[in-house]
SERO-443853 format. One line per field, with one value per residue (C-alpha): residue number from 0; residue in one letter; x, y, z. Coordinates in steps of 0.02 Angstrom, whole numbers, plus 50000, padded with zeros to 5 digits. Example, Ala and Ser with C-alpha at 12.3 -4.5 7.8 and 13.67 -1.06 7.14 Angstrom:
pos	(0|1)
code	(A|S)
px	(50615|50684)
py	(49775|49947)
pz	(50390|50357)
//
This chain:
pos	(0|1|2|3|4|5|6|7|8|9|10|11|12|13|14|15|16|17|18|19|20|21|22|23|24|25|26|27|28|29|30|31|32|33|34|35|36|37|38|39|40|41|42|43|44|45|46|47|48|49|50|51|52|53|54|55|56|57|58|59|60|61|62|63|64|65|66|67|68|69|70|71|72|73|74|75|76|77|78|79|80|81|82|83|84|85|86|87|88|89|90|91|92|93|94|95|96|97|98|99|100|101|102|103|104|105|106|107|108|109|110|111|112|113|114|115|116|117|118|119|120|121|122|123|124|125|126|127|128|129|130|131|132|133|134|135|136|137|138|139|140|141|142|143|144|145|146|147|148|149|150|151|152|153|154|155|156|157|158|159|160|161|162|163|164|165|166|167|168|169|170|171|172|173|174|175|176|177|178|179|180|181|182|183|184|185|186|187|188|189|190|191|192|193|194|195|196|197|198|199|200|201|202|203|204|205|206|207|208|209|210|211|212|213|214|215|216|217|218|219|220|221|222|223|224|225|226|227|228|229|230|231|232|233|234|235|236|237|238|239|240|241|242|243|244|245|246|247|248|249|250|251|252|253|254|255|256|257|258|259|260|261|262|263|264|265|266|267|268|269|270|271|272|273|274|275|276|277|278|279|280|281|282|283|284|285|286|287|288|289|290|291|292|293|294|295|296|297|298|299|300|301|302|303|304|305|306|307|308|309|310|311|312|313|314|315|316|317|318|319|320|321|322|323|324|325|326|327|328|329|330|331|332|333|334|335|336|337|338|339|340|341|342|343|344|345|346|347|348|349|350|351|352|353|354|355|356|357|358|359|360|361|362|363|364|365|366|367|368|369|370|371|372|373|374|375|376|377|378|379|380|381|382|383|384|385)
code	(M|P|S|S|W|R|A|F|F|L|L|I|P|F|G|L|L|L|F|S|Q|L|V|I|S|D|L|P|A|I|F|L|L|L|T|A|I|W|R|I|L|R|T|G|L|P|P|L|N|T|I|D|A|C|F|I|G|F|V|G|F|S|V|L|G|Q|E|I|P|A|V|P|G|D|Y|F|F|E|L|L|A|I|I|F|L|Y|A|M|F|R|A|V|A|S|F|L|C|S|E|E|R|L|Q|R|A|A|T|L|V|A|G|T|M|L|L|V|M|L|T|N|F|F|A|I|L|L|Q|K|L|D|A|S|L|L|L|S|A|Y|V|P|V|A|P|V|G|K|L|S|W|P|F|Q|F|S|G|Q|L|G|I|S|L|T|V|L|F|P|L|C|V|A|V|L|G|R|S|M|P|L|R|L|L|L|S|V|L|F|L|S|C|C|G|A|T|G|S|R|S|V|F|W|L|A|V|F|E|I|L|Y|S|E|F|F|L|F|K|S|R|S|G|L|S|N|L|L|K|G|L|A|V|C|C|V|I|V|G|T|L|L|F|F|A|D|D|F|S|F|Q|R|S|L|G|Q|T|E|E|T|P|L|F|F|D|E|P|R|L|K|Q|I|I|M|A|L|R|A|V|P|V|W|A|R|G|I|G|L|G|C|F|S|P|M|Y|A|T|E|I|H|N|T|P|L|N|I|I|V|E|T|G|V|P|G|F|I|F|C|C|L|M|L|L|E|V|G|K|A|F|F|G|K|S|R|R|E|R|D|N|L|H|A|A|L|V|L|A|L|L|A|A|A|F|H|G|L|F|R|N|L|L|T|N|R|A|C|W|F|V|L|A|L|C|Y|S|Y|G|Q|R|R|S|N|S|A|G|T|V|P|V|L)
px	(45889|45778|45718|45569|45446|45296|45145|45102|45230|45163|45028|45177|45144|44979|45045|45155|45000|45024|45169|45067|45054|45219|45349|45540|45556|45462|45617|45721|45584|45556|45731|45714|45554|45633|45794|45680|45578|45749|45800|45624|45655|45828|45790|45591|45457|45478|45332|45220|45225|45105|45104|45085|44932|44858|44889|44804|44656|44647|44641|44512|44384|44403|44336|44167|44115|43947|43972|44121|43995|43946|44131|44248|44379|44401|44408|44537|44641|44630|44675|44816|44894|44875|44968|45107|45137|45145|45266|45370|45344|45409|45563|45626|45597|45700|45837|45870|45919|46075|46124|46236|46102|45970|46075|46119|45929|45904|46033|45981|45810|45867|45972|45823|45711|45831|45838|45650|45635|45769|45696|45529|45598|45682|45517|45423|45542|45552|45353|45372|45498|45408|45565|45484|45467|45649|45714|45590|45714|45819|45666|45608|45437|45298|45261|45084|44932|44972|45141|45144|45311|45373|45184|45031|44927|44988|44910|45037|45198|45123|45107|45281|45357|45290|45306|45501|45550|45584|45720|45801|45816|45889|46028|46070|46031|46189|46206|46067|46102|46074|45913|45859|45887|45795|45656|45643|45643|45515|45405|45399|45362|45223|45144|45145|45047|44887|44850|44797|44850|45011|45057|45020|45086|45254|45255|45232|45362|45493|45461|45466|45624|45707|45640|45653|45757|45902|45850|45991|46012|46037|45878|45964|46006|45835|45764|45890|45837|45658|45675|45770|45650|45499|45595|45611|45416|45372|45484|45429|45249|45286|45389|45242|45105|45023|45022|44864|44916|45004|44839|44742|44866|44836|44659|44589|44534|44481|44347|44290|44370|44422|44437|44271|44266|44082|44095|44213|44083|43947|44055|44085|43906|43873|44002|43930|43761|43836|43882|43740|43833|43969|44046|44061|44103|44061|44235|44395|44408|44222|44154|44235|44151|43986|43960|44057|44178|44300|44320|44456|44480|44579|44512|44339|44382|44447|44292|44180|44263|44311|44203|44260|44352|44462|44490|44548|44668|44736|44760|44842|44971|45006|45025|45151|45244|45242|45287|45451|45479|45436|45512|45691|45754|45784|45967|45962|45851|45941|45892|45839|45695|45639|45621|45531|45403|45375|45349|45238|45136|45135|45061|44927|44881|44874|44748|44620|44598|44645|44644|44825|44800|44895|45018|45191|45279|45172|45210|45389|45398|45309|45455|45578|45505|45484|45654|45729|45649|45729|45894|46063|46225|46325|46383|46389|46186|46146|45968|45846|45701|45550)
py	(58003|58161|58222|58298|58163|58158|58056|58000|57877|57771|57715|57637|57465|57453|57478|57337|57225|57258|57147|57022|57157|57221|57208|57224|57407|57434|57349|57506|57613|57496|57509|57692|57674|57571|57674|57833|57739|57703|57883|57930|57819|57904|58082|58097|58168|58337|58454|58417|58526|58575|58429|58315|58396|58406|58211|58189|58293|58192|58033|58105|58149|57975|57893|57993|57884|57839|57661|57603|57502|57388|57349|57400|57274|57364|57530|57476|57402|57562|57675|57563|57559|57756|57770|57652|57743|57917|57844|57792|57959|58054|57939|57931|58125|58158|58038|58116|58277|58318|58336|58190|58074|58147|58115|57941|57897|57944|57860|57711|57738|57770|57593|57506|57580|57519|57355|57335|57411|57287|57138|57174|57225|57053|56964|57079|57039|56865|56864|56956|56846|56686|56633|56627|56441|56408|56530|56509|56443|56613|56725|56791|56837|56764|56864|56828|56959|57121|57154|57181|57122|57162|57208|57099|57207|57308|57467|57455|57439|57588|57708|57664|57678|57847|57924|57859|57869|58063|58025|57884|57997|58145|58039|57922|58022|58111|58081|58074|57891|57838|57936|57865|57688|57730|57797|57633|57524|57659|57674|57475|57433|57567|57502|57324|57365|57393|57577|57716|57845|57764|57762|57932|57999|57902|57989|58148|58127|58068|58231|58348|58274|58304|58482|58542|58431|58429|58567|58645|58835|58785|58764|58643|58537|58534|58500|58347|58279|58299|58199|58060|58057|58039|57907|57802|57820|57761|57629|57559|57574|57492|57349|57299|57355|57184|57155|57168|57276|57401|57405|57439|57588|57664|57667|57537|57351|57260|57376|57450|57628|57651|57834|57844|57734|57720|57600|57725|57881|57772|57738|57914|57944|57804|57880|58065|57984|57860|58024|58044|58191|58292|58340|58159|58027|57851|57799|57765|57602|57577|57629|57463|57326|57432|57462|57310|57438|57566|57752|57781|57956|58009|58174|58106|57953|58061|58177|58021|57927|58066|58209|58388|58420|58267|58323|58498|58424|58311|58469|58563|58420|58427|58623|58597|58493|58608|58756|58659|58589|58751|58871|58861|58991|58974|58975|58817|58713|58590|58439|58339|58482|58481|58287|58287|58418|58308|58154|58259|58293|58107|58068|58203|58147|57978|58036|58080|57895|57799|57794|57837|57859|57703|57698|57678|57758|57926|57931|57906|58052|58163|58110|58161|58326|58365|58318|58425|58581|58538|58474|58560|58560|58475|58288|58257|58220|58350|58315|58480|58520|58462)
pz	(53921|53963|54131|54048|54087|54181|54237|54060|54086|54220|54077|53978|54083|53988|53828|53858|53853|53664|53645|53550|53410|53403|53262|53265|53229|53399|53482|53485|53540|53701|53740|53748|53847|53972|53981|54017|54150|54243|54226|54303|54447|54487|54460|54474|54380|54297|54254|54094|53936|53818|53703|53851|53911|53732|53732|53911|53846|53697|53801|53924|53792|53716|53873|53857|53702|53693|53628|53745|53859|53709|53660|53796|53741|53571|53654|53776|53652|53538|53694|53736|53566|53555|53737|53680|53518|53599|53725|53578|53506|53650|53681|53507|53493|53650|53607|53443|53519|53430|53245|53254|53326|53200|53044|53100|53124|52944|52871|52970|52890|52726|52735|52795|52664|52526|52584|52593|52418|52357|52411|52360|52184|52170|52211|52078|51951|51986|51959|51802|51738|51802|51887|52068|52068|52005|52149|52275|52403|52391|52402|52568|52507|52405|52254|52252|52237|52305|52383|52568|52637|52768|52829|52839|52723|52564|52626|52767|52661|52542|52686|52755|52576|52536|52706|52729|52548|52558|52694|52578|52435|52545|52624|52482|52320|52314|52114|51988|51931|52122|52124|51962|52043|52188|52087|51985|52153|52231|52084|52064|52247|52248|52092|52157|52300|52192|52277|52164|52304|52344|52166|52108|52272|52224|52069|52145|52275|52122|52034|52195|52263|52104|52062|52239|52353|52209|52101|51978|51936|51759|51653|51541|51683|51747|51585|51557|51735|51687|51522|51628|51777|51645|51543|51705|51757|51580|51563|51728|51694|51517|51600|51721|51619|51599|51802|51890|52033|51922|51824|51986|52035|51876|51920|51797|51828|51671|51596|51773|51821|51994|51997|52101|52258|52298|52440|52543|52507|52592|52740|52748|52757|52879|52995|52996|53032|53183|53287|53419|53495|53411|53586|53644|53492|53513|53580|53510|53414|53430|53255|53172|53277|53291|53105|53035|52924|52945|52913|52789|52824|52987|53034|53011|53108|53248|53249|53263|53393|53520|53462|53416|53575|53546|53378|53435|53553|53429|53314|53469|53465|53276|53306|53439|53326|53189|53284|53335|53159|53059|53195|53120|53019|52838|52859|52988|52862|52743|52637|52794|52832|52653|52648|52820|52753|52609|52729|52809|52656|52614|52793|52771|52589|52650|52800|52670|52617|52778|52970|53027|53206|53249|53103|53171|53017|53036|53221|53196|53054|53190|53306|53189|53147|53343|53370|53216|53299|53466|53398|53447|53349|53487|53455|53632|53626|53770|53802|53779|53886|53778)
//
C-alpha cells in the first residue's frame, strides 16, 4: 500500500460507524483501508496532496451549514458517509497503481456486471413468460414491479448499470456477437428499471460503444453493425413492449406523458429558495429532513448544502482527477480509457437528475480514472506517489 497518506485517514474510524449501511462490494475497499492504516502505523504520515486538501476544504465548509443544529444526526451521517467513500476512493485508486492491477480490476468489474445482468434478465424473462411461480425456487430475485436487484431501489441499479457497462463491453465485447448479446442484456435490465434517463442513456451507450470503442475503417462494416444494433434495440423493445416498466422507460404510462417532470421542477425551485446565504449553505444531508423532499440534481444539491465555496472545492477535486486522467498522450490511451470516458459521461448525465454525492459506483469510476492517470506499466505494482 502507498505511503502517501495523511491526516484524513485518522477520520476513517468515524466512517466505520456506517457498517450498518455497507454492502458486499465495500468489503475489498475496507480491506485496503485497513492495510493502508497498518502501513501508516509502520511508516508514518506523509504530506497531503492537492486532492486531499480540496476534500478537507469541502468538508470544512460543510460544517458551516445553517440548519445543522436543527438536524445534527442527518448531517453527521452524511458527513461520515462522504468521509468513508473518499477514503475508499483513495485506497482503491492507490492500490490500482500498475497496468496489470488496473486490467484485473476492469475484468473483475466486467464479470460482476455480466453476472448481475444475466440474473436480472433471467428474472425478467420468467416474468414475461409467466413462469416465475413455476421456477420461483431457482430465481434469486422476485420479479415484481421495477427491477432493482441487488440494490434496494431501481434507481441505484440503473446508475450502476449505465456507469459500469462501458467497462463490461470494453473487456468482454471482443466480437460483434458478444457485444450484441451484452446489448440485449443491458437494454433489457435498464428498461425494466422504469427510468427514462437510464433507458435512453443505455441506448446512447450501446451506439457509442459500437461506433467509437469498436469503430471500423470500412463504411460497409459500420453500416452492417448499425443495422444489427438497431435490430437488437427494436427487437428488445417489441418483445417487452407490454411491460409497465418498459413503457415508463420509454416515457409513457397509460395516457400520461412523462417527458416533463413537474414535481422535480418544483423541488429545484424549493431548493433555490432554501439557501439563506450562498456562501454558507444549509449543511450536508440537511435538505431532505428539513423540507421532506430531495434535490434530484448533484451540482445544485452541493451548492444548497455546502454553499458556493463547498461546490468550488468539489469542482477542484474533480479537476485533479481530470488532470490525471486526461493528461496521458493519445498514444497511451486505449479502449479502457475510452470506456472510462463514457462512464464519466454517464455519471455526469445522471448527476443532472439524481444526487450522486454518496453513490458508490460513481466514486469507484473516479478511483479508476485517477489510478489510470497515475498507473505505471510495470507488473510489480510499484505504488506511485499520489
